[in-house]
N, C-alpha and C positions, 0 to 999 in steps of 0.2 A: 510470415510463417516459415520462411526459409532460414531464419536465424534462431533466436533464443527460445521461442515458444515451440519450435519444431519437436514433435514427439511428446509434447506435454498436453494432455487432453482435458484436464479438469479446469477449464477456464471459460469465462463468458464475456463477450463484448456487449455492453449496454449501448444502444444507439437509438436515435429517433427515426432512422430510416432503415428498415429491414431489407437487406439486399439478397437474402437467401444464402448467405455465407454460413459456414459452420459456427455454431455456438453464439449466435446473435439473439438478443432479447431486447424488447422495447417496452417501456412503460409510458411513453408519450410520443406522439407524432409531431409535437411542436418543436421545430428545429432552432428556435431562438435561444441563443446563449446569453446568460448561463442557465436559463430555465430548464432547457432540455437535459443538460449535464447533471444538474442538481436533482431533478425529479428521477431520472434514470438510476442514479447511484443510490439515492435514499430509498426509493421503492424496492431496489434490489436488496438492500439491507433488510427492509421490512419483509421481503419475500423469504429471506433466510430464517427470520424469526417465526413468521406465520407457518411456513412449511416444515419447520424443525430440521432444516438442513444441517444444523450444528450437530445432529446425531450421526450424520454421514461423514462430515469432515471435521478435523480437529482445529485447523487454522484456515483463515480466509485472508486473502491479500487484495487490496484495492489500490489501483494506480491508474494514471492517465495513459492514453494510447501512445504517448511518446516517451514511455519509460522502458529502459532495458534492465534486465535482472540477471544476476548470476544464480540461476536456478539450482545448479548442483550444490553450491555452497549453502543456499537457503534451505534446501531439503536436509542437508547434513546438520545444520544448526537446529532446525526444528525437531530433529529426531535425537539430538544429543544435548541433554540438559546442561552439562558442564560447558560445552562449547557455546551454547546459547547465553549462559550467564556471563561468560568471559566477553561476549560481544556487547552486552548491555552496559551502558555507562554507569547506571546506578543499580547495583545488584539487589538492593533491598526492595525494589519495586517489582521484582520478577514473579511470575508464574501464577496466573496472570493476576494475582491478588496483591493487595497493597497492605502493609503492616498497620496503617492508620485504619481504625475500625469504621471510620466514616467513608472510606473509599474501598469499594468492593473488588474492582477489577481493573485491568490495565490494557492499554493498546500499545503495541510496539511500532516505532517508526521515527521519522524525522518530524520534529515539532516546531510550531510557531506560536507566538503569543499575541493576544490583544491587550495584554497588561494584566497584572495581578495573577489570579489563578485561572484566567480565561485562556487556557492552552488548547490548541487544536492540532490534529495531525496534518502534515503536508501532503496533500493529494498528489502533488507533482512527484515527490520522492516515493510515494506509496506508503502504505501502512498495513500492519498485520493485526487482525482481531481474532482472539481465541474463541472457540465455540462456546465456552462457558459464559463469555460476555453476552453473546446473543441469547443464550439459554435463560439468563437471569435478568435481562433488561427489557424494558418496554419498547414497543415499536416507535419509530421516529415520527414526530408530528411534522407534517410537511405544510408549513404556512409561509406564504410569500417567498417561494423558493428563488425568485429572480432577483431578490434584493441583496443576497449574500452569496459568496462562493461556497461550494459544497463542503470544503474543508471546515469552514467556520460553522456550518450547520451541523456537521458531525461532532464538532467540538462542543456545541451547545447540548447535543444529545448525550455526550459523554459526561458533561457536568451535571445534567439532570439525573443521570443514573450513577453518579459517584464513580466514574471511570477515570483512572489516572493515565497520563501520557508518559510512556517510558521511552526515553531517547535510545535509539538503536544505532550503534556505530556502523558507518559505511553506507548510509542512505542520505542522498542530498536532493533537494528540490531545485537546485540551480543547474545551469549548464556546466558540464565537466570543466570547461575552461575557467569558470569562476572558482573552481576548487583547485586550480593549478594542474589539471589533468588533461593530457592530450593523447588519445588512443593511437595517433599516428606516430608518436614518439616511442621508440623501443625502450628508452630509459624509464618509461612509466609503466611498462608491462607488469613488472613484479608487484608494484604497489597496487595496481588495479586488481590483480589476482588475489592478493593477500588481504587488502583492506576494504574493498568496495563491494557492495551488494546491489545497489541500484544507482542509475543515473537518469536524470530527467532531460527533457528537450532534445531527445535523439529521434528526429523524424527523417533524417537522411539515411539511405541504405548503406552508404559507405561506412559511417561511424557505427551503425547498428551491427554490421558484419564484423567490423574490427573488434568491438567489445565482445561479440560472440566468440570470435576466433581466439582472442586473448584468454577468456575464461575457459574455453575448451582446450587450451594449450595447443592450438593449431599453428600458432606463430610464436 
């Protein structure tokens, strides 16, 4: 909370163990992975549908607890249609509808595939879901949640509801080093500021603070 989420209040941590910290919510007390992770995220998505939280918020972001995000850029993109379209790889899939009459809505994020049209969002990179998606889709059926990763279960829900996956530039589910990025290298600062929205597998405070300071132009 001393870095990228500082000052940003509209977020929730889903956890199997409630510690009394700010913005924690739990849908299961079973701490076995991946059961706990899957149930917590899927039930939170169902809570959004059931309680019509899509009437309060336009966009929802889901990501792992080791994701860092350039919040200032994200808020700018989501409030400016031209900038958002420029960021999306396939412009025809935008907002959040799909030109194919059989596909009604879309999710923005980094995607992975099980083959064919079985595409799912990368939970590591994080993904954005527009409120209209939740408004017009059924709740997720949570069956055998321990057998698959939550990303895949969300992908199955998307396919059932004819939701397309829209690739979003600047989000990666891998470690920054696998994308050739090192926040310790000043030569990478400009690319990080200009091209990247999220990075995954950032659990050490050093790199978390470095990305925060780069995006905030503190270094």
